[in-house]
Structure formats: C-alpha cells, structure tokens
C-alpha positions as CSV (number, residue, x, y, z in Angstrom):
1,M,120.2,107.2,138.5
2,R,116.7,106.3,137.5
3,T,117.1,102.8,135.9
4,L,114.4,100.7,134.3
5,Y,115.0,96.9,134.3
6,I,112.8,94.8,131.9
7,D,112.6,91.1,132.7
8,C,111.9,89.3,129.5
9,A,111.6,85.7,130.9
10,M,108.1,85.4,129.3
11,G,109.1,87.3,126.1
12,C,108.2,90.9,125.6
13,A,104.9,91.4,123.8
14,G,103.5,95.0,123.3
15,D,100.6,94.6,125.7
16,M,102.9,93.0,128.3
17,L,105.4,95.8,128.2
18,T,102.6,98.4,128.2
19,A,101.1,96.8,131.3
20,A,104.5,96.5,133.1
21,L,105.3,100.2,132.4
22,L,101.8,101.3,133.4
23,E,102.5,99.7,136.8
24,L,105.1,102.5,137.3
25,H,102.9,105.3,136.1
26,P,101.6,107.6,138.9
27,D,98.1,107.9,137.3
28,K,97.1,104.9,135.3
29,D,93.6,106.1,134.6
30,D,94.9,109.5,133.3
31,F,97.4,107.7,131.0
32,I,94.7,105.4,129.5
33,E,92.4,108.4,128.9
34,H,95.3,110.4,127.4
35,M,96.1,107.5,125.0
36,N,92.5,106.9,124.0
37,T,92.1,110.6,123.2
38,A,95.3,110.5,121.1
39,L,94.1,107.4,119.2
40,G,90.9,109.2,118.3
41,G,88.6,106.3,118.8
42,K,90.5,104.1,116.3
43,A,91.6,101.9,119.2
44,Q,90.5,101.7,122.8
45,L,92.8,100.9,125.6
46,S,91.7,99.6,129.0
47,A,93.6,98.4,132.0
48,K,92.4,96.3,135.0
49,P,94.0,94.6,137.9
50,D,94.8,90.9,137.2
51,S,96.5,88.0,139.0
52,K,98.6,85.2,137.5
53,C,100.2,82.5,139.7
54,G,99.3,84.5,142.8
55,I,101.1,87.6,141.6
56,T,99.0,90.7,141.0
57,G,99.6,93.2,138.2
58,T,97.8,95.0,135.4
59,H,96.2,93.5,132.3
60,V,96.0,95.9,129.3
61,T,93.6,95.3,126.5
62,V,93.3,97.0,123.2
63,L,89.9,96.9,121.5
64,I,89.3,97.5,117.8
65,N,85.6,97.9,117.0
66,G,84.9,96.3,120.4
67,D,87.0,93.2,119.6
68,E,90.1,92.3,121.6
69,A,91.7,90.4,118.7
70,G,91.5,93.3,116.3
71,E,89.3,93.5,113.1
72,P,87.7,90.0,113.3
73,E,87.6,89.0,109.6
74,Q,90.4,91.2,108.3
75,H,92.9,91.1,111.2
76,H,95.4,88.7,109.5
77,H,94.6,89.8,105.9
78,N,95.1,93.5,106.1
79,H,98.3,94.7,104.4
80,T,99.5,98.0,105.8
81,S,102.5,99.6,104.1
82,I,105.4,101.3,106.0
83,A,104.3,104.6,104.5
84,E,100.8,104.2,105.8
85,I,102.0,103.4,109.3
86,M,104.4,106.4,109.3
87,K,101.7,108.7,108.1
88,F,99.3,107.4,110.8
89,I,101.9,107.9,113.5
90,D,102.5,111.5,112.2
91,T,98.8,112.3,112.8
92,V,98.7,111.1,116.4
93,P,98.7,114.1,118.8
94,L,101.7,113.0,120.9
95,A,105.1,114.6,121.5
96,D,107.5,114.5,118.6
97,E,109.9,112.3,120.6
98,V,107.1,109.7,121.0
99,K,106.2,109.7,117.4
100,Q,109.9,109.5,116.3
101,N,110.5,106.5,118.6
102,A,107.3,104.8,117.3
103,Q,108.5,105.3,113.8
104,A,112.0,104.0,114.7
105,V,110.3,100.8,116.0
106,Y,108.5,100.3,112.6
107,S,111.7,101.2,110.7
108,L,113.5,98.4,112.6
109,I,110.7,96.0,111.8
110,A,110.7,97.0,108.1
111,E,114.5,96.6,108.0
112,A,114.1,93.0,109.3
113,E,111.1,92.1,107.0
114,S,112.9,93.4,103.9
115,P,115.6,90.7,103.6
116,V,113.2,88.0,104.8
117,H,110.8,88.8,102.0
118,G,113.4,89.9,99.4
119,K,111.7,93.2,98.9
120,P,112.9,96.8,99.4
121,I,111.7,98.5,102.6
122,E,109.2,100.8,100.7
123,N,107.5,97.7,99.4
124,I,107.1,96.0,102.8
125,H,103.5,95.4,103.9
126,F,102.8,94.5,107.5
127,H,100.1,92.0,108.7
128,E,99.9,91.5,112.4
129,V,102.3,94.3,113.4
130,G,100.5,96.7,111.1
131,S,97.2,96.2,112.8
132,L,95.7,99.0,114.9
133,D,96.1,97.0,118.1
134,A,99.8,96.6,117.5
135,L,100.1,100.3,116.6
136,A,98.4,101.2,119.9
137,D,100.8,99.0,121.8
138,V,103.9,100.6,120.2
139,L,102.6,104.1,120.7
140,S,101.6,103.3,124.3
141,V,105.1,101.9,125.1
142,C,106.8,104.9,123.5
143,E,104.5,107.4,125.4
144,L,105.1,105.5,128.7
145,M,108.9,105.6,128.2
146,H,108.6,109.4,127.4
147,E,106.5,110.1,130.6
148,L,108.5,107.8,132.9
149,A,111.8,109.2,131.5
150,P,114.3,106.5,132.7
151,E,117.9,107.6,132.5
152,K,119.0,104.0,131.8
153,I,117.2,101.0,130.5
154,L,118.4,97.4,131.1
155,A,116.9,94.1,130.0
156,S,117.3,90.4,130.7
157,P,118.0,88.0,128.0
158,V,114.8,87.4,125.9
159,N,112.9,84.1,126.2
160,V,111.8,83.6,122.5
161,G,109.8,80.5,123.2
162,A,110.0,77.4,121.0
163,G,108.1,75.4,118.5
164,F,106.0,77.0,115.8
165,V,103.6,80.0,115.4
166,K,100.8,80.5,113.0
167,C,100.8,83.9,111.3
168,A,99.6,85.5,108.0
169,H,102.4,83.7,106.1
170,G,101.5,80.3,107.5
171,V,103.2,78.2,110.1
172,L,106.7,79.4,111.0
173,S,109.3,78.2,113.4
174,V,109.9,80.3,116.6
175,P,111.5,82.8,116.5
176,A,110.0,83.8,113.2
177,P,112.5,84.9,110.6
178,A,112.0,88.7,111.0
179,T,112.1,88.3,114.8
180,E,115.3,86.4,114.6
181,F,116.8,89.2,112.4
182,I,115.8,91.9,115.0
183,L,117.2,89.8,117.8
184,R,120.7,89.3,116.3
185,G,123.3,90.3,118.8
186,V,120.7,90.3,121.6
187,P,121.0,87.6,124.3
188,I,118.2,85.1,123.8
189,Y,117.2,81.7,125.0
190,S,114.3,79.2,124.6
191,G,112.6,77.0,127.1
192,Q,109.9,74.4,127.2
193,I,107.0,76.7,126.2
194,K,105.9,75.7,122.7
195,S,104.8,79.2,121.7
196,E,106.2,82.6,120.7
C-alpha cells in the first residue's frame, strides 16, 4: 500500500508541505511549470535545493508581484470573501478533484472562522489565508496529492508552537482561535519555540 507519512514536528505550513511533497515528485521542474501555468501569472512558484541543520531538502517560494511576502502594502489588509476564493479556484485549470479539495480546505477554514468572529460563513473574509500566496500553497498541495495519489495518509501529532503571533486581527495566542478550532480532536503539542 502506497502510504504517505507527514511529520508535523515543526508544524505544517503550506510552503513546508508543498516542499515536502515536491521531494516525492518524479519531475519537480515540470510540476513547478505546470502550477505556474495554472496560476496564470497571478502567483509564481519556484523551488530550489536548501539545507537546514545539515539536512538537505527543497525550499519552495511563492512570489506575488516579485515579492515573497505577498502584496507588500496590502498583504495583511486585503479582505477576500469565501465566495471570491471559491470563484478563483473554479477558474484554475486543474483537475476537478484538485479544485474540490482546495475548496474543501477553504470551507474548513471558513467553518472555523465563523464561530470565532460570530458571523455566518458567507460573511467571512480572509486576511492572510485569503492572499494569493496562501491560495497557491493550497492549490499546490492539492495538486501534489492528486499526482502522487497515496492510498493512505498518516500524520504525526502537530507541534502548534507557543507564545503569540501577530496577524491582521492583532496579537493572538498560539494556536490562534480558528487554528485551535480546526485542530479539535487532532493530536497536538507545544514546545519551547515561541512562534506558530
């Protein structure tokens, strides 16, 4: 059985998961080209070899207007509705399964944000996770899962970090409220790293 195991000892950010899955892809360059074509120039993925603590791997970067952090002045001030995100995903020329999985990811996030903000799902607006770089990460992970086609997926408990994180809503404790909502029932732990 083709089994995928995801080690979440350092959390599980979109770019980290994209890079880890890309390590398993038989043609990394082809995948990057395929995703950049699918994103139509709105976001630009790149991958390069990297080394941390003497261990080699791949570092994935998403550029928006040539900037790694996303739209510089507007990155944390853009408000993208769930309807806008779903519409964007519908337009991306990827397999229906990939688009459905990406939309399921955003539905899950909206379901978590709704009780946190006390608003119905259709009135939820995303900040960081609604940015183009986050959308590119979600679509890339969904496409990689589709192409790698594991029969079973397992994951370690998730290290959520500790301390506080600065976001569009101010300074929040880690895990942030919507993250905590999503992780209910999922084995988690925190360590000494004062970050998300």
